[in-house]
Structures are given as C-alpha cells and as structure tokens.
C-alpha positions as CSV (number, residue, x, y, z in Angstrom):
1,M,0.2,25.5,-6.5
2,K,2.4,29.0,-7.2
3,N,2.9,29.3,-11.1
4,P,6.5,30.7,-11.4
5,S,5.6,33.1,-14.6
6,K,3.6,34.9,-12.5
7,K,4.3,37.4,-10.3
8,E,2.9,37.9,-6.9
9,S,0.5,41.0,-6.5
10,I,0.2,42.6,-3.0
11,L,-2.1,45.4,-1.8
12,V,-0.6,47.9,0.6
13,V,-3.1,50.2,2.6
14,D,-2.2,52.7,5.4
15,D,-3.1,56.3,5.9
16,A,0.6,57.2,6.3
17,P,2.1,58.5,2.7
18,D,5.6,57.7,4.3
19,T,4.1,54.3,5.6
20,L,3.0,53.1,2.4
21,E,6.3,54.9,-0.1
22,M,8.5,52.7,2.3
23,L,6.6,49.6,2.0
24,Q,6.3,49.9,-1.5
25,R,9.8,50.3,-2.4
26,N,10.9,47.3,-0.3
27,L,8.2,45.2,-2.0
28,L,9.1,46.5,-5.2
29,S,12.9,45.5,-4.7
30,R,11.7,42.1,-4.0
31,A,10.0,41.7,-7.7
32,Y,6.8,41.8,-6.1
33,Q,3.7,43.1,-8.0
34,V,2.5,46.3,-5.7
35,F,-0.7,48.3,-5.6
36,T,-1.2,51.1,-2.6
37,A,-4.1,52.3,-0.9
38,S,-4.4,55.2,1.6
39,S,-7.9,54.0,2.8
40,V,-10.3,51.2,3.0
41,A,-12.8,52.1,0.5
42,E,-9.7,52.7,-1.8
43,A,-8.9,48.8,-1.0
44,I,-12.0,47.4,-1.4
45,R,-12.5,49.2,-4.9
46,L,-8.9,47.9,-6.2
47,L,-9.8,44.6,-4.9
48,E,-12.7,44.7,-7.2
49,S,-10.7,45.3,-10.1
50,A,-6.6,43.4,-9.4
51,A,-6.2,39.7,-8.7
52,V,-4.7,40.4,-5.6
53,D,-2.5,37.6,-3.7
54,L,-1.8,39.6,-0.4
55,V,-3.4,42.6,1.7
56,I,-0.8,44.5,4.3
57,T,-3.1,46.7,5.8
58,D,-2.7,49.2,8.8
59,F,-4.7,48.2,11.9
60,K,-6.1,52.3,13.2
61,M,-7.6,54.2,9.9
62,P,-10.1,57.0,9.9
63,K,-13.4,55.9,9.5
64,V,-13.2,52.3,8.6
65,S,-10.3,50.1,10.5
66,G,-7.9,47.6,9.3
67,L,-10.0,44.8,10.9
68,D,-12.8,45.8,8.9
69,L,-10.7,45.3,5.8
70,I,-9.4,41.7,7.0
71,K,-13.0,40.5,7.6
72,H,-14.3,42.1,4.3
73,V,-11.4,39.8,2.8
74,R,-12.2,36.8,4.3
75,E,-16.2,37.0,3.4
76,N,-15.3,37.6,-0.1
77,Y,-11.6,36.5,-1.5
78,K,-11.0,33.1,-0.9
79,D,-7.3,33.3,-2.4
80,T,-6.2,36.5,-0.8
81,E,-4.1,36.4,2.4
82,V,-4.0,39.5,5.3
83,I,-1.2,40.7,7.4
84,M,-2.0,43.5,10.2
85,I,0.6,46.2,11.1
86,T,0.1,48.4,13.9
87,G,1.7,50.6,16.0
88,Y,0.0,49.7,19.1
89,A,0.6,46.3,19.6
90,T,-0.2,44.0,22.4
91,I,-1.1,40.3,22.6
92,E,-5.1,40.8,23.0
93,G,-4.9,42.9,19.8
94,A,-2.6,40.5,17.9
95,V,-5.7,37.4,19.0
96,K,-7.8,39.5,17.9
97,A,-6.5,40.4,14.2
98,V,-5.5,36.9,14.1
99,K,-9.5,35.7,14.9
100,T,-10.8,38.0,12.6
101,G,-8.4,36.5,9.7
102,A,-4.9,38.2,9.3
103,E,-2.4,35.1,9.0
104,E,0.4,37.4,10.3
105,Y,0.6,40.3,12.6
106,L,3.9,42.9,12.8
107,A,4.1,45.5,15.3
108,K,5.8,49.2,14.0
109,P,8.6,49.4,13.9
110,F,9.7,46.3,12.4
111,T,13.0,45.6,10.2
112,D,13.0,45.1,6.7
113,E,13.8,41.2,7.3
114,E,10.7,40.8,9.6
115,L,8.6,42.5,6.4
116,F,10.0,39.9,4.1
117,S,9.7,36.9,6.6
118,A,6.2,37.8,7.1
119,V,5.0,38.3,3.5
120,R,6.9,35.0,2.5
121,K,4.9,33.3,5.2
122,A,2.0,34.5,4.6
123,L,2.2,34.0,0.3
124,D,3.5,30.2,1.2
125,K,0.1,29.6,3.5
126,L,-1.9,30.6,0.2
127,H,0.0,28.5,-1.7
128,I,-0.5,25.4,0.6
129,R,-4.3,26.2,0.6
130,K,-4.3,25.9,-3.1
131,A,-2.3,23.2,-3.1
132,S,-4.4,21.2,-0.9
133,R,-7.8,21.9,-3.4
134,I,-5.7,20.1,-6.3
135,K,-6.8,16.9,-7.3
136,P,-4.0,14.4,-8.5
137,R,-3.3,14.6,-12.2
138,K,-5.2,12.1,-14.6
139,K,-2.0,11.0,-15.9
140,L,-0.9,9.9,-12.9
141,P,-0.4,6.1,-12.4
142,I,-2.4,5.9,-8.9
143,V,-3.1,2.3,-9.3
144,Y,0.7,1.8,-8.3
145,G,0.2,4.6,-5.6
146,L,2.6,7.2,-7.5
147,I,1.2,10.4,-6.4
148,G,2.6,14.0,-6.9
149,E,2.6,17.6,-9.0
150,S,6.3,18.3,-7.9
151,E,9.0,18.9,-10.5
152,V,11.2,16.1,-8.9
153,I,8.2,13.7,-8.7
154,R,7.1,14.5,-12.6
155,K,11.0,13.4,-13.6
156,I,10.2,10.1,-11.8
157,F,7.4,10.0,-13.8
158,D,9.1,10.6,-17.0
159,D,12.0,8.3,-15.9
160,I,9.6,5.7,-15.3
161,D,8.2,5.5,-19.0
162,K,11.9,5.6,-20.4
163,A,12.7,2.8,-18.4
164,A,9.9,0.9,-19.0
165,K,10.1,0.8,-22.8
166,T,13.6,-0.9,-22.3
167,P,14.6,-4.1,-20.6
168,A,17.6,-3.0,-19.3
169,T,18.5,-3.4,-15.6
170,V,17.1,-0.7,-13.2
171,L,18.8,0.7,-9.8
172,I,16.5,2.8,-7.5
173,T,18.2,4.9,-5.1
174,G,16.5,6.8,-2.2
175,E,15.6,6.7,1.2
176,S,13.7,4.4,3.3
177,G,9.7,5.2,2.8
178,T,10.2,7.0,-0.1
179,G,8.4,4.4,-2.6
180,K,11.2,2.5,-4.3
181,E,8.9,-0.6,-4.7
182,L,6.3,1.8,-6.3
183,V,8.7,2.8,-8.9
184,A,9.5,-0.7,-9.5
185,R,5.9,-1.6,-9.9
186,A,5.1,1.0,-12.4
187,I,8.1,0.2,-14.3
188,H,7.0,-3.5,-14.4
189,Y,3.1,-2.6,-14.9
190,S,4.4,0.0,-17.6
191,S,6.6,-2.4,-19.6
192,P,5.7,-5.4,-22.1
193,R,6.2,-8.2,-19.3
194,A,3.1,-6.4,-17.1
195,S,1.0,-9.8,-18.2
196,A,3.7,-11.5,-16.5
197,P,4.4,-12.3,-12.7
198,F,6.3,-8.8,-10.7
199,V,8.0,-10.6,-7.9
200,P,9.3,-8.7,-4.5
201,I,12.0,-9.8,-2.6
202,N,13.2,-8.2,0.3
203,C,16.7,-9.3,0.5
204,G,17.3,-8.2,4.0
205,G,14.8,-9.5,5.3
206,I,15.9,-13.4,4.8
207,P,18.4,-15.4,6.7
208,E,21.6,-15.3,4.7
209,E,21.5,-19.1,5.0
210,L,18.0,-19.3,3.2
211,L,18.4,-16.3,0.6
212,E,19.9,-18.5,-2.1
213,S,17.2,-21.1,-2.0
214,E,14.9,-18.8,-1.9
215,L,16.2,-17.2,-4.9
216,F,17.0,-20.1,-7.1
217,G,15.3,-22.8,-5.9
218,Y,16.6,-26.9,-5.1
219,V,16.4,-29.9,-6.5
220,K,15.2,-33.3,-4.0
221,G,17.9,-34.5,-2.2
222,A,20.0,-31.4,-1.8
223,F,20.2,-31.1,1.6
224,T,18.5,-32.6,4.7
225,G,14.4,-32.0,4.4
226,A,14.8,-31.8,0.9
227,F,12.3,-34.2,0.0
228,D,10.6,-32.5,-3.7
229,S,12.4,-30.1,-5.5
230,R,11.2,-26.5,-5.3
231,A,11.4,-23.4,-7.5
232,G,12.8,-20.5,-6.5
233,F,11.8,-17.1,-7.2
234,F,13.7,-16.9,-10.5
235,Q,11.5,-19.1,-11.8
236,T,8.3,-17.7,-10.4
237,A,8.9,-14.6,-12.3
238,E,9.7,-16.3,-15.1
239,G,8.9,-13.9,-18.3
240,G,8.0,-11.0,-15.7
241,S,10.4,-8.9,-13.3
242,I,11.9,-9.7,-10.1
243,F,12.6,-6.9,-7.7
244,L,15.2,-7.3,-5.2
245,D,15.0,-4.7,-2.6
246,E,17.8,-3.9,0.0
247,I,20.6,-5.3,-2.7
248,S,23.0,-4.1,-0.5
249,E,22.4,-6.4,2.7
250,T,23.5,-9.3,0.1
251,S,26.8,-11.4,1.3
252,P,29.5,-11.3,-1.3
253,S,28.9,-14.8,-2.2
254,M,25.7,-14.0,-3.1
255,Q,26.9,-10.9,-5.4
256,V,28.5,-13.1,-7.3
257,K,25.8,-15.9,-8.0
258,L,23.4,-12.5,-8.9
259,L,26.0,-11.4,-11.0
260,R,26.4,-14.8,-12.9
261,V,22.3,-14.1,-13.6
262,L,22.9,-10.6,-15.0
263,Q,25.7,-11.6,-17.2
264,D,24.8,-15.3,-18.3
265,K,20.8,-15.2,-17.9
266,E,20.7,-18.4,-16.1
267,I,20.9,-20.2,-12.7
268,Y,22.1,-22.6,-10.5
269,M,19.1,-24.5,-8.4
270,I,20.6,-25.9,-4.9
271,G,21.9,-29.5,-5.8
272,S,22.1,-28.8,-9.1
273,R,24.7,-29.2,-12.0
274,R,22.8,-28.0,-14.7
275,P,22.1,-24.0,-15.3
276,Q,18.6,-22.8,-15.9
277,K,18.0,-20.3,-18.3
278,V,15.7,-17.8,-16.9
279,D,13.8,-14.5,-18.8
280,V,13.5,-12.4,-15.8
281,R,14.2,-8.5,-15.9
282,I,15.9,-7.8,-12.4
283,L,14.8,-4.4,-11.0
284,A,17.0,-3.8,-7.5
285,A,16.8,-1.0,-4.8
286,T,18.6,0.1,-2.0
287,N,18.5,2.9,0.4
288,K,22.3,2.7,0.9
289,D,25.2,4.5,-1.0
290,L,26.4,2.0,-3.0
291,L,29.3,3.9,-4.1
292,S,30.3,4.3,-0.6
293,L,30.2,0.5,-0.1
294,L,32.1,-0.2,-3.1
295,K,35.0,1.8,-1.9
296,K,35.0,-0.1,1.3
297,G,35.1,-3.4,-0.7
298,A,31.5,-4.3,1.1
299,F,29.6,-4.6,-2.8
300,R,31.3,-6.2,-6.1
301,E,32.2,-3.7,-8.5
302,D,31.3,-5.3,-11.2
303,L,27.6,-6.1,-9.5
304,Y,27.2,-2.4,-9.2
305,Y,27.6,-1.7,-12.6
306,R,25.7,-4.5,-14.2
307,L,23.0,-3.1,-11.6
308,N,23.2,0.5,-12.3
309,V,22.5,0.4,-16.1
310,I,19.5,2.7,-15.6
311,N,19.6,4.6,-12.2
312,I,16.1,6.1,-10.7
313,S,16.5,8.2,-7.6
314,A,13.4,8.7,-5.2
315,P,13.1,11.9,-3.9
316,P,12.7,12.3,0.0
317,L,9.4,13.8,0.9
318,R,10.7,16.6,2.3
319,E,12.2,18.0,-0.9
320,R,8.8,17.3,-2.5
321,G,6.8,20.8,-1.8
322,D,3.0,20.5,-2.2
323,D,3.0,16.9,-3.0
324,I,2.9,16.6,1.0
325,L,-0.4,18.2,1.0
326,L,-1.8,15.9,-2.2
327,L,-0.6,12.8,-0.2
328,A,-2.3,13.9,2.7
329,N,-5.3,14.2,1.5
330,H,-5.4,11.4,-0.8
331,F,-4.1,9.5,2.3
332,I,-7.4,11.0,4.5
333,R,-9.6,10.0,1.6
334,K,-8.4,6.3,1.5
335,F,-8.5,5.5,5.0
336,S,-11.7,7.3,5.9
337,K,-13.1,5.1,3.1
338,E,-11.8,2.1,4.6
339,L,-13.1,3.0,7.9
340,D,-16.3,4.4,6.5
341,N,-16.5,7.6,8.6
342,P,-17.0,11.3,6.8
343,V,-13.5,12.7,5.3
344,P,-12.3,15.4,7.8
345,R,-10.3,18.1,6.2
346,F,-7.0,20.2,7.4
347,S,-7.2,23.3,8.9
348,G,-4.2,25.7,6.8
349,Q,-2.2,26.0,10.0
350,A,-2.0,22.1,10.3
351,L,-1.0,22.1,6.8
352,Q,1.5,24.5,7.0
353,V,2.9,22.3,9.8
354,L,2.8,19.4,8.0
355,K,4.6,20.8,5.3
356,N,7.3,22.1,7.2
357,Y,8.5,19.1,8.9
358,N,11.3,17.1,7.7
359,W,9.3,13.7,7.3
360,P,12.5,11.8,8.4
361,G,10.5,8.4,7.6
362,N,9.1,10.0,4.1
363,V,5.9,8.7,2.4
364,R,5.6,5.7,4.4
365,E,5.9,8.3,8.0
366,L,3.0,10.6,6.9
367,E,0.4,7.7,5.5
368,N,0.8,6.1,8.7
369,L,0.4,9.6,11.2
370,I,-2.6,10.2,8.9
371,Q,-4.2,6.8,9.6
372,R,-3.4,7.4,13.3
373,L,-5.0,10.8,13.5
374,L,-8.0,9.3,11.7
375,V,-8.5,6.6,14.6
376,M,-7.6,9.3,17.6
377,T,-8.9,12.5,16.2
378,D,-12.8,13.4,16.0
379,G,-14.8,16.2,14.5
380,E,-14.6,17.7,11.2
381,I,-11.4,19.5,11.0
382,I,-8.1,18.5,12.2
383,D,-6.3,21.3,13.4
384,I,-2.2,22.0,15.1
385,P,-3.7,20.4,18.6
386,D,-4.8,17.2,16.8
387,L,-0.9,16.5,15.7
388,P,1.5,14.7,17.8
389,S,4.0,16.9,20.2
390,F,7.0,16.2,17.5
391,L,5.2,17.7,14.8
392,R,3.4,20.7,16.9
393,F,7.1,21.5,18.2
394,S,8.9,21.2,14.9
395,A,6.4,24.2,13.7
396,L,8.3,26.5,16.6
397,R,12.2,24.8,15.5
398,E,11.4,26.3,11.9
399,K,11.8,29.5,13.6
400,G,15.0,29.4,13.8
401,L,17.4,29.8,16.9
402,N,18.0,33.7,17.2
403,R,14.7,34.3,19.7
404,T,14.3,34.8,22.8
405,L,12.9,32.6,25.4
406,E,10.3,34.9,26.0
407,E,9.1,35.7,22.1
408,V,9.0,31.8,21.7
409,I,6.6,31.3,24.8
410,S,4.8,34.1,23.4
411,E,4.4,32.9,20.1
412,Y,3.5,29.5,21.3
413,I,0.6,30.9,22.9
414,L,-0.8,32.7,20.4
415,N,-0.5,29.7,18.5
416,V,-2.4,28.2,20.8
417,L,-4.8,30.5,21.0
418,E,-5.3,31.1,17.9
419,S,-5.8,26.9,17.2
420,V,-8.8,27.1,20.0
421,G,-10.8,30.8,18.8
422,G,-9.3,32.8,22.0
423,N,-10.9,30.2,24.2
424,K,-8.4,30.8,27.0
425,T,-10.1,27.6,29.1
426,K,-8.9,25.6,25.9
427,A,-5.7,27.1,25.2
428,A,-4.9,26.9,29.2
429,K,-5.9,23.2,29.2
430,I,-3.4,22.6,25.6
431,L,-0.5,24.8,27.5
432,G,-0.7,22.7,30.9
433,I,-1.8,25.5,33.0
434,S,-4.3,27.1,35.1
435,R,-6.5,29.9,33.5
436,K,-5.3,32.5,35.8
437,T,-1.1,31.6,34.9
438,L,-2.4,31.9,31.2
439,R,-4.2,35.7,32.2
440,N,-0.6,37.0,33.7
441,K,1.2,35.7,31.1
442,L,-0.7,37.4,28.5
443,K,-0.7,40.6,30.7
444,D,2.7,40.6,31.1
445,R,3.1,40.6,27.2
446,E,1.1,43.9,26.8
C-alpha cells in the first residue's frame, strides 16, 4: 500500500525537449518526484539507479520506440506502471500499447486534467497490485473474521481492545453487512468473560409476541402450553455476553424491560413475580440511526443512553480502501480450500473494478460474490469478463457523465479487447455483436 510519507516518483521519456519540460513542470506542480530522459537508452539507465513508480513514455522516438521501453519495464520492474503518449493515436495502436503493458494511453494534444487523471489511475492500479500481495497482519484477530489494514479498521481494533477491558455496555452501529456481530464477538472473546457464553440474538428475526419469553424465559403454567419452566437467553448467557442485534426493531414495551435489565441487573421470567439477578454484559447493534428514531418517538431516550456508553461504528466497505483487496484474497483462499480447488488469482483490472465498486451490501456482499465466482468461473485467473454485469458496468459509471456516447463505446470496446488479449472473436462474443461489426466499429474510431 501507499506510504504517505514517500513521494510517488515518475520518469518522463520524450525526445521533444518542449514536451519533456512541459510534463515535468506539470507533474512537479502536483508534488510528484520527476525524472526525465530524452531516449529509451537513457531511461533504462535511470531505471537501474532510481526507484520509479510510473513511466510516461512517448510512442515514436529515434532508434528504440516507446513500445520497446514498455516491454523492458514489464519484463524487469513488476512495481512500475506505464503510460503511453503519442501524436499518432489509433484504436489499433492503443490496443497494441495496452497489450504490451501500458496501463493508460494518451493521445496528443491532451489537457492537464487528462494527464493528471491518467497518472492517478495508473498509480492507483500500482497500489492495488501491491496491496493484493500483502498478507493480513499477524496481530489481527482473524479468528473472529476481522481482517484489514486501513486506518478506519485499525481504529476498530483499538476500540475493541479498549471496550474489552471494561464491563460497559457497547452500541455497535453501521450498515448491514459491515460485520457488527464480528465486532461484538471480538469484544467478548478479548474480555475477561471470554470463557463464558456469547449469545447472539436477532431481535428483528423473532416475532414480538415470542421475544420476551425467548429473552427472559418462563415458568411452568405461565401460559397455555408452558408445561415446564424454561430459561431464556439472558440466563443462558450468565457470566458472559448477550448480543442484541437489530435493537431498533424492539417494541416500546420490550425497550422498557431491557432498560430494567440494564439498570437493575435483573429479569422477570414470564409468570414469575420474583426478579432474578443476572450477570450478563449487553452488546447491542443497529443499522439504523437511533437518534433519528429517538426524535420521532420510536426509540426510548433513556434506553439509548444506557446502551450508548461505548459506541463503535463499523465502517462501510467502500471507505476501507485496499481492505477490499485483502478481503477478496482472503475469501478466495477460504472458499477454494472448502471446495478443494486450486486458488485462482484476480487480474489487475478485476481488482480495480472490485475496489471502485460501491458495495452497498458491504463485506457480506463481497463474500457472497467471491463464493459465486469460484463456483461459476473456470481457469487460473478471474478477469473482468468473469465478473457480474453490474460490476463490469460500474467501472464505466466511475468515469463520470461528461463524455459522449461514442467515447464510452470506444473505451468499453478497448477494455473488452484488452481483457481478451486483443482476440476480436472473443471480444465480439462478449460485446454481443458480430466480428464484422466489431471490425467496422474499430475502423470508425481510427
């Protein structure tokens, strides 16, 4: 992953002094470290002596071309990206440059913003490729399913450590699929209560008329069918922790009963007039805004403040950066082992799509996707064509809405051609058009 204290370094290669000076000036203005070379031979010597993240090279140069430089970089420097620039832009030329190993292709003349955008995308791909090789830290509590290296997830680990050392009630908030139960489990199993039970309850999944008896139990004869006394989840969790997921789904009457448990540390079994003391730590979670519900009168204020002694917010996956790649590789190893299959790898382009996607279902959605890919995909590499259509098209949506339809079509055709190594027959099949139509479209763009 990117080291924020280290400047990203760029080598610019062009035999035109004016172009070289212009590119150097613009890149320096964005705080990049910039090296320059006026020939491929000079560029190769610089690469041997300096660590370079990105090479920007002209296509046509005397003696040795930019394509030869791209090939040299690809064969010798796995952690260096390449952008090709040229004044002789054609679709076929772009495909050739991409097949040789260029990550981006810029046609002259280009604007400063087009340059900066291409540089940023190429460097982002480099960081993604590096991150895909990173193994989770040994310190991470992977046994609880929590994996990540991002700043937001490291904060969660710190919060878990602090919460585990106290007996205070914890409210875990966050969108569905962000791993709120995993956070609760990590708190419990890192606490002095670890040897006692951890009892998870989905408050929204139990009918309202049964929730009280499930939580607090009942005595014999309490209602029709109560032939024997039965302990509830609070008694089952004695000495340990109870996790009340979807706490916002409880009724006002149940909220009153839960408030009494928090205040007095005792419960009433249904049908009993005697309170029963319980030693249980309460961990609660919700994917809703309890403050908003509180203002609407849909959640008790006193219960909210009793629950919210310690608040931990589970971050959405889209805010976790390269954790998406760590999790994707973790799940692909996990499910490959379960299926007794060889572990495939993701192409760099597929990883870029995974990172750019919004993940409304968060980690749960990613896990389900990886499992589906392993079942439905053959081969050693998972590439863009293997991904579901909603993911493939999300890559185009990330580009913005300020381009013409022809530009979008042209770029998509290039992406498909790249993904199949320039094979027009395979590309035409993916695009849903004939090979002849594809040839015509490529001809129209030249």
